[in-house]
C-alpha positions as CSV (number, residue, x, y, z in Angstrom):
1,M,85.1,138.4,73.1
2,R,81.7,136.3,72.1
3,D,79.7,133.9,74.2
4,G,82.7,133.8,76.1
5,I,85.1,132.6,73.5
6,P,88.1,135.2,72.5
7,E,88.4,136.6,69.1
8,L,91.3,137.9,67.5
9,D,91.0,141.4,69.1
10,D,91.4,140.1,72.9
11,V,94.7,138.0,71.0
12,L,96.2,141.2,70.1
13,D,95.3,143.0,73.9
14,A,97.0,139.8,75.0
15,R,100.0,140.8,72.9
16,R,100.0,144.2,74.3
17,V,99.6,143.1,77.9
18,I,102.3,140.3,77.9
19,A,105.1,142.2,75.7
20,P,106.9,144.2,78.5
21,Y,107.2,140.6,80.1
22,L,108.1,138.3,77.8
23,D,110.5,138.2,74.6
24,R,108.9,136.3,71.2
25,T,110.0,133.1,71.0
26,P,112.4,131.7,68.1
27,L,110.8,130.2,64.8
28,R,113.9,128.4,63.4
29,R,114.0,125.7,60.2
30,Y,116.9,122.8,61.0
31,P,117.7,121.3,57.5
32,A,118.0,117.9,59.1
33,L,113.9,118.3,60.4
34,D,113.3,118.9,56.8
35,E,114.6,115.6,55.5
36,L,113.2,114.1,58.5
37,V,109.8,115.1,57.7
38,G,110.0,115.6,53.9
39,A,108.6,119.3,54.5
40,R,109.7,122.6,55.4
41,V,108.9,122.1,58.9
42,F,109.4,125.5,61.3
43,V,109.9,124.8,64.9
44,K,108.3,127.2,67.7
45,H,110.4,127.3,70.6
46,E,108.2,127.8,73.6
47,N,110.8,125.5,75.4
48,H,112.9,129.3,75.7
49,Q,109.9,130.6,77.6
50,P,111.3,131.7,80.9
51,T,109.2,129.0,82.2
52,G,110.7,126.6,79.5
53,A,106.9,126.2,78.2
54,F,104.1,128.4,76.1
55,K,101.5,128.3,79.4
56,V,103.2,131.5,80.8
57,R,101.6,133.8,77.9
58,G,98.3,133.2,79.6
59,G,99.1,133.1,83.1
60,I,100.8,136.4,82.4
61,N,97.6,137.8,80.7
62,L,95.0,136.5,83.3
63,V,96.7,137.4,86.4
64,S,97.6,140.7,84.8
65,R,94.0,141.8,85.1
66,L,92.7,140.3,88.4
67,D,91.4,143.0,90.6
68,P,93.8,144.2,93.3
69,A,91.0,142.5,95.7
70,V,91.4,139.2,94.4
71,R,94.7,139.6,94.2
72,A,95.0,140.0,97.7
73,A,93.5,136.8,98.5
74,G,96.0,134.9,96.2
75,V,95.5,132.0,93.8
76,Y,95.2,128.6,93.1
77,A,95.9,126.5,90.5
78,A,96.4,122.3,89.7
79,S,99.1,121.4,87.5
80,T,101.2,118.7,86.1
81,G,103.9,121.9,86.1
82,N,103.6,123.8,83.2
83,H,100.2,125.7,84.2
84,G,101.8,125.8,87.7
85,Q,104.7,127.2,87.0
86,S,102.6,130.0,84.7
87,V,100.6,131.2,87.6
88,A,103.7,131.0,90.2
89,Y,105.5,133.5,87.3
90,A,102.3,135.6,87.0
91,A,101.9,135.8,90.6
92,R,105.3,137.0,91.7
93,L,105.6,139.5,88.8
94,F,102.0,141.1,89.9
95,G,102.4,140.5,94.0
96,T,100.4,137.3,94.8
97,A,100.4,134.7,96.6
98,A,100.1,131.2,94.4
99,T,99.7,127.8,95.4
100,I,100.0,125.0,93.0
101,F,98.6,121.6,94.0
102,V,100.1,118.8,91.6
103,P,99.9,115.3,91.6
104,R,102.3,112.9,93.8
105,G,105.2,112.2,91.3
106,A,105.1,114.9,89.4
107,N,108.3,116.6,87.5
108,P,110.7,117.3,90.0
109,V,112.2,120.1,87.8
110,K,108.9,122.1,87.3
111,V,108.0,121.1,91.1
112,S,111.4,122.8,92.1
113,S,110.8,125.8,89.3
114,M,107.3,126.6,91.2
115,R,108.9,126.7,94.5
116,S,111.7,129.0,93.9
117,L,108.9,131.4,92.2
118,G,107.3,131.4,95.4
119,A,104.3,129.5,95.1
120,E,103.3,127.0,97.8
121,V,103.4,123.6,96.2
122,I,101.1,120.6,97.7
123,E,101.2,117.1,96.1
124,L,98.1,115.7,96.3
125,G,96.4,112.9,94.3
126,A,97.3,109.7,92.0
127,D,96.6,111.8,88.5
128,F,96.4,115.8,87.6
129,D,92.2,115.5,88.1
130,E,92.7,114.2,91.6
131,A,95.0,117.1,92.0
132,R,92.4,119.4,89.9
133,E,89.2,118.5,91.8
134,R,90.6,119.2,95.1
135,C,92.5,122.5,94.1
136,A,89.1,123.5,93.2
137,E,87.1,122.9,96.2
138,V,90.0,124.5,98.5
139,A,90.4,127.7,96.2
140,L,86.4,128.0,96.8
141,E,86.5,127.3,101.0
142,R,89.3,130.0,101.1
143,G,87.6,132.4,98.6
144,A,90.3,132.5,96.6
145,R,90.8,133.0,92.5
146,Y,90.7,129.1,91.0
147,V,92.7,129.5,87.9
148,H,91.7,126.3,85.5
149,S,94.1,125.2,83.5
150,A,92.0,125.5,80.0
151,D,88.5,126.7,80.6
152,E,89.4,130.4,80.9
153,P,89.1,132.9,77.9
154,L,92.0,135.1,79.4
155,L,94.4,132.1,79.3
156,I,93.3,131.0,76.2
157,A,94.2,134.5,74.6
158,G,97.2,134.9,76.0
159,V,99.0,131.2,74.9
160,A,97.0,132.3,71.3
161,T,99.8,134.6,71.1
162,T,101.9,132.4,69.7
163,A,100.2,131.2,66.7
164,F,100.0,134.8,66.0
165,E,103.8,135.0,66.3
166,I,104.1,132.2,63.9
167,L,101.8,133.4,61.0
168,E,103.3,136.6,61.7
169,R,106.9,135.6,60.7
170,E,105.6,133.0,58.0
171,P,102.2,133.9,56.8
172,G,102.7,131.2,53.8
173,L,102.5,128.2,56.2
174,E,100.1,125.7,55.1
175,A,99.2,124.5,58.7
176,I,99.9,124.5,62.4
177,L,100.5,121.4,64.7
178,V,99.7,121.7,68.2
179,P,100.6,119.5,71.5
180,V,96.8,119.0,73.4
181,G,96.4,118.2,76.7
182,G,93.7,120.2,77.8
183,G,93.2,122.0,75.2
184,S,94.3,125.4,75.4
185,G,97.3,125.7,73.3
186,A,95.4,124.3,69.8
187,A,92.2,126.2,71.4
188,G,94.5,129.8,71.3
189,A,95.8,128.3,67.7
190,C,92.2,127.9,66.1
191,I,91.9,131.6,67.0
192,A,94.5,133.2,65.6
193,A,95.4,131.2,62.4
194,K,91.7,131.5,61.6
195,A,91.2,134.8,62.0
196,I,94.9,135.3,59.9
197,R,95.1,132.7,57.1
198,P,91.5,130.7,57.5
199,R,93.1,128.3,54.7
200,A,96.3,127.4,57.1
201,E,95.3,124.0,59.0
202,V,95.4,123.6,62.4
203,I,96.1,120.1,63.5
204,G,95.8,118.9,67.1
205,V,97.9,116.2,68.5
206,Q,97.5,114.2,71.7
207,S,98.6,110.6,73.2
208,S,96.8,107.4,72.7
209,A,97.5,106.5,76.2
210,A,95.4,109.9,77.0
211,P,92.7,110.7,74.5
212,A,89.7,112.1,76.5
213,A,90.3,115.3,74.5
214,Y,90.7,113.6,71.0
215,R,87.3,111.7,72.0
216,A,85.7,114.7,73.1
217,W,86.6,116.3,69.6
218,R,85.3,113.6,67.5
219,E,82.1,112.7,69.2
220,R,80.9,116.6,70.2
221,R,80.7,115.9,73.9
222,L,82.6,116.4,77.2
223,V,84.4,112.6,77.9
224,E,86.4,110.9,80.7
225,D,89.3,108.3,79.8
226,V,91.9,106.6,80.5
227,M,95.5,108.4,81.4
228,G,98.0,106.6,80.7
229,T,101.1,108.3,79.1
230,F,104.1,109.4,81.1
231,A,104.5,112.4,78.8
232,E,103.1,114.6,81.9
233,G,102.1,117.6,80.0
234,L,99.1,115.3,78.1
235,Q,97.9,113.4,81.2
236,T,94.4,114.6,81.5
237,R,91.8,112.1,81.5
238,V,88.9,113.9,81.2
239,A,87.9,116.9,78.7
240,F,87.4,120.8,79.5
241,E,84.3,123.0,78.1
242,L,85.8,126.0,76.6
243,P,88.6,124.7,74.6
244,Q,86.1,122.2,73.7
245,R,83.8,124.3,72.1
246,I,86.7,126.3,70.3
247,L,88.0,122.8,68.6
248,A,84.8,122.0,67.5
249,G,84.5,125.2,65.4
250,H,87.7,125.4,64.2
251,L,90.0,122.4,64.6
252,D,91.2,120.9,61.3
253,D,92.2,117.6,62.2
254,F,92.7,115.9,65.5
255,L,95.7,112.9,65.6
256,L,96.7,110.4,68.0
257,V,100.2,109.2,68.5
258,S,101.7,106.4,70.5
259,D,103.7,107.2,73.5
260,D,106.7,105.2,71.7
261,E,106.2,107.8,68.8
262,L,106.3,110.8,71.4
263,R,109.8,109.1,72.5
264,A,111.3,108.7,69.0
265,A,110.1,112.5,68.7
266,T,111.5,113.9,71.4
267,L,115.0,112.5,71.4
268,R,115.0,113.4,67.7
269,L,114.1,117.1,68.3
270,I,117.0,117.1,71.1
271,E,119.4,115.7,68.6
272,L,118.4,117.7,65.6
273,T,118.1,121.2,67.2
274,R,120.2,121.4,70.3
275,N,117.7,122.1,72.3
276,L,115.8,120.4,75.7
277,V,112.8,119.1,74.4
278,E,109.9,117.2,76.6
279,P,107.9,114.7,75.6
280,A,104.8,117.1,75.4
281,G,106.9,119.3,73.4
282,A,107.9,116.9,70.6
283,A,104.0,115.9,70.2
284,A,103.9,118.3,66.9
285,L,106.8,116.8,65.6
286,A,105.8,113.3,66.2
287,A,102.7,113.8,64.1
288,A,104.5,115.5,61.2
289,M,106.8,112.5,61.0
290,K,103.8,110.4,61.1
291,L,101.8,112.2,58.4
292,R,105.0,112.4,56.4
293,E,102.9,111.2,53.1
294,R,100.4,114.5,53.8
295,F,103.0,117.0,54.3
296,A,105.1,116.5,51.6
297,G,107.0,119.5,50.5
298,R,104.6,121.4,52.4
299,R,105.2,124.7,54.7
300,I,104.6,123.8,58.4
301,A,105.2,124.9,62.2
302,V,105.4,122.0,64.7
303,V,105.0,124.0,68.6
304,C,107.4,123.1,70.8
305,S,105.4,123.5,73.8
306,G,107.9,122.7,76.8
307,G,111.3,122.1,77.7
308,N,110.9,120.9,81.3
309,I,112.6,117.5,80.5
310,S,113.9,116.2,84.2
311,P,117.2,114.4,84.4
312,D,115.7,111.3,84.9
313,Q,113.4,111.5,82.5
314,L,116.2,112.2,79.9
315,R,118.6,109.1,81.0
316,E,115.0,107.1,80.7
317,L,114.8,108.2,77.1
318,L,118.3,107.6,75.9
319,A,117.9,104.0,77.6
320,W,115.1,103.4,75.7
321,K,115.4,100.3,73.4
322,G,113.7,102.2,70.3
323,H,116.8,104.7,70.0
């Protein structure tokens, strides 16, 4: 690790640490998706993780390494759902208490999962960033370990194993498209891909209704912006320091997609792959569909980062007039 930024050795170490607890997720092609995008499309099914999302890789890598005294004090995290599930899952594995702050009205499927994993869930704040700010304050007051959703080198090294697995299976890939909320997934993909196959493009994808990370990458400064997307996995209104440092040095491109493009991509992934997919998890496909001419005939991977869609969200999608 150099200047707090994980390197390939850290990714390989994370792979060793998480291997006893997580199976490799599938990397699959679907002829109908190839036709839709006009490329050879490989889907990395992180929706098959035990928590239904990629972040569990980072949670296990980080919590497994905590000093026993730190574990005894418990871990705190703020989340719209998937990071919280990751920390709760890892805390249960390694015998520590987890407290997760979520914004009011958070995805009930994710909240129920966190509670079933043994975490205390506190609903507070109008959005993720309000919950995050209060969570950090309470953790400090109680002497507990606050686990940030992105500014954690061990977390990023853990989620970087996603891209490592993709390129291990398909070393000739020309691009990897990754959804971006806080940016840990895209940062991890940059670390792994640029060390293994420097010519492979890594492309981040964010909702145009919550573009803080996109703006920060373009302007090379941390910014705050609106948070209006319905896709809770992309609901951040501030950019985070560590992922932005990594993205500034290694990300090849960054694309914004509309919420309607996210809706369309979610429905297409559900229909064509027979998988449950949450809207944030479909962001990479939304970008691939938008960049059809750019990717024509190329070999690309899209990271399906999560599948924790609630029944109400699914009903709303199916009733969407653009369907």
